[in-house]
Predicted model as a PDB file, atoms N, CA, C, CB and O in Angstrom, pLDDT in the B-factor column:
MODEL        1                                                                  
ATOM      1  N   MET A   1       0.786  -1.165  -0.090  1.00 95.00           N  
ATOM      2  CA  MET A   1      -0.009  -0.062  -0.118  1.00 95.00           C  
ATOM      3  C   MET A   1       0.825   0.981   0.036  1.00 95.00           C  
ATOM      4  CB  MET A   1      -1.028  -0.058   0.803  1.00 95.00           C  
ATOM      5  O   MET A   1       0.445   1.996  -0.547  1.00 95.00           O  
ATOM      6  N   GLU A   2       2.078   1.089   0.769  1.00 95.00           N  
ATOM      7  CA  GLU A   2       3.195   2.361   0.744  1.00 95.00           C  
ATOM      8  C   GLU A   2       3.629   2.950  -0.719  1.00 95.00           C  
ATOM      9  CB  GLU A   2       4.671   1.820   1.459  1.00 95.00           C  
ATOM     10  O   GLU A   2       3.821   4.124  -1.037  1.00 95.00           O  
ATOM     11  N   ARG A   3       3.712   1.879  -1.429  1.00 96.00           N  
ATOM     12  CA  ARG A   3       4.146   1.991  -3.109  1.00 96.00           C  
ATOM     13  C   ARG A   3       2.900   2.886  -3.836  1.00 96.00           C  
ATOM     14  CB  ARG A   3       4.238   0.168  -3.978  1.00 96.00           C  
ATOM     15  O   ARG A   3       3.094   3.895  -4.514  1.00 96.00           O  
ATOM     16  N   ILE A   4       1.806   2.391  -3.591  1.00 96.00           N  
ATOM     17  CA  ILE A   4       0.657   3.275  -4.071  1.00 96.00           C  
ATOM     18  C   ILE A   4       0.374   4.550  -3.866  1.00 96.00           C  
ATOM     19  CB  ILE A   4      -0.306   2.871  -3.745  1.00 96.00           C  
ATOM     20  O   ILE A   4       0.187   5.451  -4.684  1.00 96.00           O  
ATOM     21  N   ARG A   5       0.349   4.560  -2.116  1.00 96.00           N  
ATOM     22  CA  ARG A   5       0.727   6.269  -1.949  1.00 96.00           C  
ATOM     23  C   ARG A   5       1.936   6.772  -2.365  1.00 96.00           C  
ATOM     24  CB  ARG A   5       0.752   6.758  -0.536  1.00 96.00           C  
ATOM     25  O   ARG A   5       1.807   7.864  -2.918  1.00 96.00           O  
ATOM     26  N   ALA A   6       3.031   6.378  -2.301  1.00 97.00           N  
ATOM     27  CA  ALA A   6       4.092   6.973  -2.621  1.00 97.00           C  
ATOM     28  C   ALA A   6       4.027   7.517  -4.342  1.00 97.00           C  
ATOM     29  CB  ALA A   6       5.224   5.941  -2.231  1.00 97.00           C  
ATOM     30  O   ALA A   6       4.806   8.383  -4.739  1.00 97.00           O  
ATOM     31  N   ALA A   7       3.043   6.906  -5.216  1.00 97.00           N  
ATOM     32  CA  ALA A   7       3.095   7.041  -6.365  1.00 97.00           C  
ATOM     33  C   ALA A   7       1.945   8.138  -6.878  1.00 97.00           C  
ATOM     34  CB  ALA A   7       3.052   5.740  -6.864  1.00 97.00           C  
ATOM     35  O   ALA A   7       1.537   8.458  -7.995  1.00 97.00           O  
ATOM     36  N   ARG A   8       1.621   8.558  -5.515  1.00 98.00           N  
ATOM     37  CA  ARG A   8       0.350   9.559  -5.597  1.00 98.00           C  
ATOM     38  C   ARG A   8       1.195  10.909  -6.106  1.00 98.00           C  
ATOM     39  CB  ARG A   8      -0.597   9.815  -3.875  1.00 98.00           C  
ATOM     40  O   ARG A   8       2.360  11.025  -5.726  1.00 98.00           O  
ATOM     41  N   GLN A   9       0.656  11.834  -6.889  1.00 98.00           N  
ATOM     42  CA  GLN A   9       0.962  12.800  -7.227  1.00 98.00           C  
ATOM     43  C   GLN A   9       0.185  13.987  -5.886  1.00 98.00           C  
ATOM     44  CB  GLN A   9       0.567  12.792  -8.792  1.00 98.00           C  
ATOM     45  O   GLN A   9      -0.817  13.818  -5.191  1.00 98.00           O  
ATOM     46  N   PRO A  10       1.121  15.108  -5.949  1.00 97.00           N  
ATOM     47  CA  PRO A  10       0.475  15.887  -5.093  1.00 97.00           C  
ATOM     48  C   PRO A  10      -0.622  16.639  -5.210  1.00 97.00           C  
ATOM     49  CB  PRO A  10       1.129  16.514  -4.759  1.00 97.00           C  
ATOM     50  O   PRO A  10      -1.029  17.326  -4.274  1.00 97.00           O  
ATOM     51  N   ASP A  11      -1.201  16.584  -6.356  1.00 97.00           N  
ATOM     52  CA  ASP A  11      -2.560  17.009  -6.917  1.00 97.00           C  
ATOM     53  C   ASP A  11      -3.606  15.850  -6.866  1.00 97.00           C  
ATOM     54  CB  ASP A  11      -2.400  17.495  -8.441  1.00 97.00           C  
ATOM     55  O   ASP A  11      -4.763  16.063  -7.229  1.00 97.00           O  
ATOM     56  N   GLY A  12      -3.213  14.651  -6.425  1.00 97.00           N  
ATOM     57  CA  GLY A  12      -3.913  13.752  -6.017  1.00 97.00           C  
ATOM     58  C   GLY A  12      -4.267  12.324  -7.059  1.00 97.00           C  
ATOM     59  O   GLY A  12      -5.026  11.367  -6.900  1.00 97.00           O  
ATOM     60  N   LYS A  13      -3.445  12.662  -8.025  1.00 98.00           N  
ATOM     61  CA  LYS A  13      -3.670  11.975  -9.432  1.00 98.00           C  
ATOM     62  C   LYS A  13      -2.270  11.154  -9.456  1.00 98.00           C  
ATOM     63  CB  LYS A  13      -3.891  13.180 -10.887  1.00 98.00           C  
ATOM     64  O   LYS A  13      -1.319  11.540  -8.775  1.00 98.00           O  
ATOM     65  N   TRP A  14      -2.190   9.899 -10.351  1.00 98.00           N  
ATOM     66  CA  TRP A  14      -1.533   9.074 -10.482  1.00 98.00           C  
ATOM     67  C   TRP A  14      -0.759   9.051 -12.209  1.00 98.00           C  
ATOM     68  CB  TRP A  14      -2.406   8.014  -9.986  1.00 98.00           C  
ATOM     69  O   TRP A  14      -1.372   9.304 -13.246  1.00 98.00           O  
ATOM     70  N   LEU A  15       0.348   8.769 -12.128  1.00 97.00           N  
ATOM     71  CA  LEU A  15       0.952   9.079 -13.430  1.00 97.00           C  
ATOM     72  C   LEU A  15       0.987   7.960 -14.410  1.00 97.00           C  
ATOM     73  CB  LEU A  15       2.302   9.541 -13.241  1.00 97.00           C  
ATOM     74  O   LEU A  15       1.468   6.911 -13.981  1.00 97.00           O  
ATOM     75  N   GLN A  16       0.618   7.977 -15.506  1.00 95.00           N  
ATOM     76  CA  GLN A  16       0.954   6.413 -16.500  1.00 95.00           C  
ATOM     77  C   GLN A  16       2.492   6.285 -16.510  1.00 95.00           C  
ATOM     78  CB  GLN A  16       0.379   6.482 -18.436  1.00 95.00           C  
ATOM     79  O   GLN A  16       3.263   7.168 -16.887  1.00 95.00           O  
ATOM     80  N   GLY A  17       2.902   4.821 -15.951  1.00 92.00           N  
ATOM     81  CA  GLY A  17       4.157   4.379 -16.144  1.00 92.00           C  
ATOM     82  C   GLY A  17       4.549   3.941 -17.691  1.00 92.00           C  
ATOM     83  O   GLY A  17       3.723   4.071 -18.594  1.00 92.00           O  
ATOM     84  N   GLY A  18       5.846   3.421 -17.919  1.00 87.00           N  
ATOM     85  CA  GLY A  18       6.077   3.078 -19.194  1.00 87.00           C  
ATOM     86  C   GLY A  18       4.839   1.768 -19.635  1.00 87.00           C  
ATOM     87  O   GLY A  18       3.987   1.304 -18.878  1.00 87.00           O  
ATOM     88  N   ARG A  19       5.045   1.462 -20.834  1.00 83.00           N  
ATOM     89  CA  ARG A  19       3.924   0.335 -21.437  1.00 83.00           C  
ATOM     90  C   ARG A  19       5.122  -0.744 -21.332  1.00 83.00           C  
ATOM     91  CB  ARG A  19       3.088   0.631 -23.328  1.00 83.00           C  
ATOM     92  O   ARG A  19       6.319  -0.498 -21.187  1.00 83.00           O  
ATOM     93  N   LEU A  20       4.566  -1.859 -21.431  1.00 84.00           N  
ATOM     94  CA  LEU A  20       4.984  -3.354 -21.906  1.00 84.00           C  
ATOM     95  C   LEU A  20       5.183  -3.431 -23.474  1.00 84.00           C  
ATOM     96  CB  LEU A  20       3.770  -4.488 -21.483  1.00 84.00           C  
ATOM     97  O   LEU A  20       4.365  -2.787 -24.130  1.00 84.00           O  
ATOM     98  N   PRO A  21       6.164  -4.134 -24.172  1.00 89.00           N  
ATOM     99  CA  PRO A  21       6.252  -3.874 -25.154  1.00 89.00           C  
ATOM    100  C   PRO A  21       5.423  -5.060 -25.893  1.00 89.00           C  
ATOM    101  CB  PRO A  21       7.541  -3.596 -25.377  1.00 89.00           C  
ATOM    102  O   PRO A  21       5.203  -6.183 -25.439  1.00 89.00           O  
ATOM    103  N   GLY A  22       4.980  -4.475 -27.271  1.00 90.00           N  
ATOM    104  CA  GLY A  22       4.231  -5.506 -27.745  1.00 90.00           C  
ATOM    105  C   GLY A  22       2.910  -4.409 -28.637  1.00 90.00           C  
ATOM    106  O   GLY A  22       2.695  -3.202 -28.533  1.00 90.00           O  
ATOM    107  N   ASP A  23       2.235  -5.481 -29.486  1.00 91.00           N  
ATOM    108  CA  ASP A  23       1.262  -5.075 -30.334  1.00 91.00           C  
ATOM    109  C   ASP A  23      -0.053  -4.435 -29.173  1.00 91.00           C  
ATOM    110  CB  ASP A  23       0.829  -6.498 -31.390  1.00 91.00           C  
ATOM    111  O   ASP A  23      -0.316  -4.961 -28.092  1.00 91.00           O  
ATOM    112  N   VAL A  24      -0.642  -3.366 -29.667  1.00 85.00           N  
ATOM    113  CA  VAL A  24      -2.041  -2.796 -29.144  1.00 85.00           C  
ATOM    114  C   VAL A  24      -2.853  -2.461 -30.048  1.00 85.00           C  
ATOM    115  CB  VAL A  24      -1.994  -1.669 -28.355  1.00 85.00           C  
ATOM    116  O   VAL A  24      -2.558  -1.814 -31.052  1.00 85.00           O  
ATOM    117  N   TRP A  25      -3.789  -2.823 -29.796  1.00 90.00           N  
ATOM    118  CA  TRP A  25      -5.043  -3.048 -30.557  1.00 90.00           C  
ATOM    119  C   TRP A  25      -5.903  -1.344 -30.733  1.00 90.00           C  
ATOM    120  CB  TRP A  25      -6.069  -4.349 -29.538  1.00 90.00           C  
ATOM    121  O   TRP A  25      -6.411  -0.852 -31.741  1.00 90.00           O  
ATOM    122  N   PHE A  26      -5.799  -0.821 -29.429  1.00 86.00           N  
ATOM    123  CA  PHE A  26      -5.933   0.641 -29.426  1.00 86.00           C  
ATOM    124  C   PHE A  26      -5.581   1.193 -27.884  1.00 86.00           C  
ATOM    125  CB  PHE A  26      -7.512   1.051 -29.914  1.00 86.00           C  
ATOM    126  O   PHE A  26      -5.881   0.483 -26.924  1.00 86.00           O  
ATOM    127  N   GLU A  27      -5.129   2.094 -27.748  1.00 84.00           N  
ATOM    128  CA  GLU A  27      -4.869   2.927 -26.713  1.00 84.00           C  
ATOM    129  C   GLU A  27      -6.060   3.266 -25.767  1.00 84.00           C  
ATOM    130  CB  GLU A  27      -4.332   4.078 -27.265  1.00 84.00           C  
ATOM    131  O   GLU A  27      -7.000   3.965 -26.145  1.00 84.00           O  
ATOM    132  N   VAL A  28      -5.965   2.707 -24.455  1.00 86.00           N  
ATOM    133  CA  VAL A  28      -6.778   3.579 -23.600  1.00 86.00           C  
ATOM    134  C   VAL A  28      -6.476   3.996 -22.700  1.00 86.00           C  
ATOM    135  CB  VAL A  28      -7.653   3.272 -23.250  1.00 86.00           C  
ATOM    136  O   VAL A  28      -7.125   3.790 -21.674  1.00 86.00           O  
ATOM    137  N   ASP A  29      -5.332   4.776 -22.713  1.00 90.00           N  
ATOM    138  CA  ASP A  29      -5.237   5.685 -21.792  1.00 90.00           C  
ATOM    139  C   ASP A  29      -4.340   6.652 -22.442  1.00 90.00           C  
ATOM    140  CB  ASP A  29      -4.804   5.161 -20.495  1.00 90.00           C  
ATOM    141  O   ASP A  29      -4.165   6.775 -23.655  1.00 90.00           O  
ATOM    142  N   VAL A  30      -3.823   7.288 -21.546  1.00 93.00           N  
ATOM    143  CA  VAL A  30      -2.825   8.625 -21.653  1.00 93.00           C  
ATOM    144  C   VAL A  30      -1.257   8.182 -22.163  1.00 93.00           C  
ATOM    145  CB  VAL A  30      -2.681   9.425 -19.962  1.00 93.00           C  
ATOM    146  O   VAL A  30      -1.120   6.972 -21.987  1.00 93.00           O  
ATOM    147  N   PRO A  31       0.047   8.854 -22.781  1.00 91.00           N  
ATOM    148  CA  PRO A  31       0.976   8.242 -22.981  1.00 91.00           C  
ATOM    149  C   PRO A  31       1.733   8.434 -21.746  1.00 91.00           C  
ATOM    150  CB  PRO A  31       1.513   8.549 -24.136  1.00 91.00           C  
ATOM    151  O   PRO A  31       1.420   9.390 -21.036  1.00 91.00           O  
ATOM    152  N   ALA A  32       2.711   7.637 -21.379  1.00 91.00           N  
ATOM    153  CA  ALA A  32       3.526   7.402 -20.230  1.00 91.00           C  
ATOM    154  C   ALA A  32       3.760   9.026 -19.860  1.00 91.00           C  
ATOM    155  CB  ALA A  32       5.001   6.409 -20.581  1.00 91.00           C  
ATOM    156  O   ALA A  32       3.765   9.958 -20.665  1.00 91.00           O  
ATOM    157  N   GLY A  33       3.942   9.087 -18.484  1.00 95.00           N  
ATOM    158  CA  GLY A  33       4.586  10.216 -17.882  1.00 95.00           C  
ATOM    159  C   GLY A  33       3.107  11.439 -17.615  1.00 95.00           C  
ATOM    160  O   GLY A  33       3.166  12.402 -16.850  1.00 95.00           O  
ATOM    161  N   GLU A  34       2.055  11.114 -18.340  1.00 97.00           N  
ATOM    162  CA  GLU A  34       0.872  12.248 -18.136  1.00 97.00           C  
ATOM    163  C   GLU A  34      -0.086  11.535 -17.033  1.00 97.00           C  
ATOM    164  CB  GLU A  34      -0.095  12.632 -19.741  1.00 97.00           C  
ATOM    165  O   GLU A  34      -0.054  10.317 -16.857  1.00 97.00           O  
ATOM    166  N   PRO A  35      -0.961  12.426 -16.291  1.00 97.00           N  
ATOM    167  CA  PRO A  35      -1.867  11.681 -15.457  1.00 97.00           C  
ATOM    168  C   PRO A  35      -3.096  10.920 -16.155  1.00 97.00           C  
ATOM    169  CB  PRO A  35      -2.391  12.635 -14.475  1.00 97.00           C  
ATOM    170  O   PRO A  35      -3.749  11.316 -17.120  1.00 97.00           O  
ATOM    171  N   SER A  36      -3.252   9.698 -15.410  1.00 97.00           N  
ATOM    172  CA  SER A  36      -4.051   8.906 -15.947  1.00 97.00           C  
ATOM    173  C   SER A  36      -5.390   8.712 -15.099  1.00 97.00           C  
ATOM    174  CB  SER A  36      -3.330   7.749 -16.183  1.00 97.00           C  
ATOM    175  O   SER A  36      -5.291   8.468 -13.896  1.00 97.00           O  
ATOM    176  N   LYS A  37      -6.523   8.806 -15.651  1.00 96.00           N  
ATOM    177  CA  LYS A  37      -7.876   8.745 -15.067  1.00 96.00           C  
ATOM    178  C   LYS A  37      -8.379   7.637 -14.732  1.00 96.00           C  
ATOM    179  CB  LYS A  37      -8.737   9.217 -15.772  1.00 96.00           C  
ATOM    180  O   LYS A  37      -9.363   7.482 -14.009  1.00 96.00           O  
ATOM    181  N   TRP A  38      -7.446   6.456 -15.461  1.00 95.00           N  
ATOM    182  CA  TRP A  38      -7.939   4.959 -14.931  1.00 95.00           C  
ATOM    183  C   TRP A  38      -6.996   4.647 -13.673  1.00 95.00           C  
ATOM    184  CB  TRP A  38      -7.727   3.625 -16.222  1.00 95.00           C  
ATOM    185  O   TRP A  38      -7.353   3.966 -12.712  1.00 95.00           O  
ATOM    186  N   LEU A  39      -5.700   5.267 -13.827  1.00 96.00           N  
ATOM    187  CA  LEU A  39      -5.019   5.074 -12.457  1.00 96.00           C  
ATOM    188  C   LEU A  39      -5.497   5.633 -11.339  1.00 96.00           C  
ATOM    189  CB  LEU A  39      -3.802   5.488 -12.452  1.00 96.00           C  
ATOM    190  O   LEU A  39      -5.468   5.075 -10.242  1.00 96.00           O  
ATOM    191  N   THR A  40      -6.004   6.863 -11.577  1.00 98.00           N  
ATOM    192  CA  THR A  40      -6.146   7.712 -10.264  1.00 98.00           C  
ATOM    193  C   THR A  40      -7.484   7.137  -9.784  1.00 98.00           C  
ATOM    194  CB  THR A  40      -6.179   9.488 -10.487  1.00 98.00           C  
ATOM    195  O   THR A  40      -7.775   7.180  -8.589  1.00 98.00           O  
ATOM    196  N   LEU A  41      -8.209   6.661 -10.598  1.00 97.00           N  
ATOM    197  CA  LEU A  41      -9.745   5.936 -10.097  1.00 97.00           C  
ATOM    198  C   LEU A  41      -9.429   4.683  -9.442  1.00 97.00           C  
ATOM    199  CB  LEU A  41     -10.878   5.522 -11.423  1.00 97.00           C  
ATOM    200  O   LEU A  41     -10.073   4.330  -8.454  1.00 97.00           O  
ATOM    201  N   TYR A  42      -8.447   3.957  -9.936  1.00 97.00           N  
ATOM    202  CA  TYR A  42      -8.123   2.533  -9.079  1.00 97.00           C  
ATOM    203  C   TYR A  42      -7.372   2.876  -7.957  1.00 97.00           C  
ATOM    204  CB  TYR A  42      -7.243   1.375  -9.887  1.00 97.00           C  
ATOM    205  O   TYR A  42      -7.675   2.210  -6.967  1.00 97.00           O  
ATOM    206  N   GLY A  43      -6.474   3.713  -7.786  1.00 97.00           N  
ATOM    207  CA  GLY A  43      -5.518   3.899  -6.852  1.00 97.00           C  
ATOM    208  C   GLY A  43      -6.505   4.624  -5.651  1.00 97.00           C  
ATOM    209  O   GLY A  43      -6.614   4.306  -4.467  1.00 97.00           O  
ATOM    210  N   THR A  44      -7.100   5.592  -6.325  1.00 97.00           N  
ATOM    211  CA  THR A  44      -8.456   6.028  -5.311  1.00 97.00           C  
ATOM    212  C   THR A  44      -9.244   4.985  -4.621  1.00 97.00           C  
ATOM    213  CB  THR A  44      -9.592   6.757  -6.133  1.00 97.00           C  
ATOM    214  O   THR A  44      -9.265   4.873  -3.395  1.00 97.00           O  
ATOM    215  N   ARG A  45      -9.866   4.255  -5.411  1.00 98.00           N  
ATOM    216  CA  ARG A  45     -10.975   3.028  -4.801  1.00 98.00           C  
ATOM    217  C   ARG A  45      -9.604   2.365  -3.832  1.00 98.00           C  
ATOM    218  CB  ARG A  45     -11.888   1.575  -6.387  1.00 98.00           C  
ATOM    219  O   ARG A  45      -9.714   2.476  -2.611  1.00 98.00           O  
ATOM    220  N   ILE A  46      -8.610   1.833  -4.275  1.00 97.00           N  
ATOM    221  CA  ILE A  46      -7.901   0.753  -3.529  1.00 97.00           C  
ATOM    222  C   ILE A  46      -7.416   1.712  -1.943  1.00 97.00           C  
ATOM    223  CB  ILE A  46      -6.346   0.065  -4.664  1.00 97.00           C  
ATOM    224  O   ILE A  46      -7.532   1.235  -0.815  1.00 97.00           O  
ATOM    225  N   LEU A  47      -6.999   2.796  -2.182  1.00 97.00           N  
ATOM    226  CA  LEU A  47      -6.868   2.989  -0.920  1.00 97.00           C  
ATOM    227  C   LEU A  47      -8.005   3.659  -0.034  1.00 97.00           C  
ATOM    228  CB  LEU A  47      -5.784   3.641  -0.861  1.00 97.00           C  
ATOM    229  O   LEU A  47      -7.951   3.500   1.185  1.00 97.00           O  
ATOM    230  N   SER A  48      -8.868   4.284  -0.510  1.00 97.00           N  
ATOM    231  CA  SER A  48     -10.274   4.106   0.161  1.00 97.00           C  
ATOM    232  C   SER A  48     -10.290   2.885   0.807  1.00 97.00           C  
ATOM    233  CB  SER A  48     -11.475   4.144  -0.805  1.00 97.00           C  
ATOM    234  O   SER A  48     -10.091   2.864   2.021  1.00 97.00           O  
ATOM    235  N   TRP A  49     -10.522   1.722   0.109  1.00 97.00           N  
ATOM    236  CA  TRP A  49     -10.752   0.251   0.522  1.00 97.00           C  
ATOM    237  C   TRP A  49     -10.378   0.255   1.759  1.00 97.00           C  
ATOM    238  CB  TRP A  49     -10.025  -0.842  -0.233  1.00 97.00           C  
ATOM    239  O   TRP A  49     -11.126   0.330   2.733  1.00 97.00           O  
ATOM    240  N   TRP A  50      -8.735   0.142   1.762  1.00 97.00           N  
ATOM    241  CA  TRP A  50      -7.552  -0.027   2.566  1.00 97.00           C  
ATOM    242  C   TRP A  50      -7.951   0.797   3.685  1.00 97.00           C  
ATOM    243  CB  TRP A  50      -6.168   0.389   1.889  1.00 97.00           C  
ATOM    244  O   TRP A  50      -8.215   0.190   4.723  1.00 97.00           O  
ATOM    245  N   ASP A  51      -8.066   2.285   3.684  1.00 95.00           N  
ATOM    246  CA  ASP A  51      -7.971   2.988   4.875  1.00 95.00           C  
ATOM    247  C   ASP A  51      -9.430   2.378   5.802  1.00 95.00           C  
ATOM    248  CB  ASP A  51      -7.932   4.782   4.485  1.00 95.00           C  
ATOM    249  O   ASP A  51      -9.489   2.172   7.014  1.00 95.00           O  
ATOM    250  N   ALA A  52     -10.505   2.193   4.780  1.00 96.00           N  
ATOM    251  CA  ALA A  52     -11.811   1.899   5.657  1.00 96.00           C  
ATOM    252  C   ALA A  52     -11.722   0.565   6.351  1.00 96.00           C  
ATOM    253  CB  ALA A  52     -13.163   1.879   4.749  1.00 96.00           C  
ATOM    254  O   ALA A  52     -12.412   0.430   7.361  1.00 96.00           O  
ATOM    255  N   ALA A  53     -10.925  -0.497   5.930  1.00 96.00           N  
ATOM    256  CA  ALA A  53     -11.072  -1.726   6.268  1.00 96.00           C  
ATOM    257  C   ALA A  53      -9.898  -1.658   7.385  1.00 96.00           C  
ATOM    258  CB  ALA A  53     -10.976  -2.787   5.022  1.00 96.00           C  
ATOM    259  O   ALA A  53      -9.878  -2.766   7.921  1.00 96.00           O  
ATOM    260  N   ARG A  54      -9.080  -0.958   7.858  1.00 91.00           N  
ATOM    261  CA  ARG A  54      -8.183  -0.401   8.993  1.00 91.00           C  
ATOM    262  C   ARG A  54      -8.781   0.366  10.087  1.00 91.00           C  
ATOM    263  CB  ARG A  54      -7.199   0.468   8.451  1.00 91.00           C  
ATOM    264  O   ARG A  54      -8.214   0.481  11.173  1.00 91.00           O  
ATOM    265  N   SER A  55     -10.025   0.942   9.794  1.00 82.00           N  
ATOM    266  CA  SER A  55     -10.569   1.816  10.690  1.00 82.00           C  
ATOM    267  C   SER A  55     -11.597   1.326  11.432  1.00 82.00           C  
ATOM    268  CB  SER A  55     -10.957   2.880  10.119  1.00 82.00           C  
ATOM    269  O   SER A  55     -12.152   2.041  12.267  1.00 82.00           O  
TER     270      SER A  55                                                      
ENDMDL                                                                          
END                                                                             
């Protein structure tokens, strides 16, 4: 969980990392280094779930 928290940017978003090599049928997210709406959604949900389970 600390790795997820550490990857969170000061504005609350997560950045897209590098992509795995290989063919891609279509792009679903932003290029590497840009804020990702999908990673932000997943990261926020995971941290909310974790924090609620621990309280």
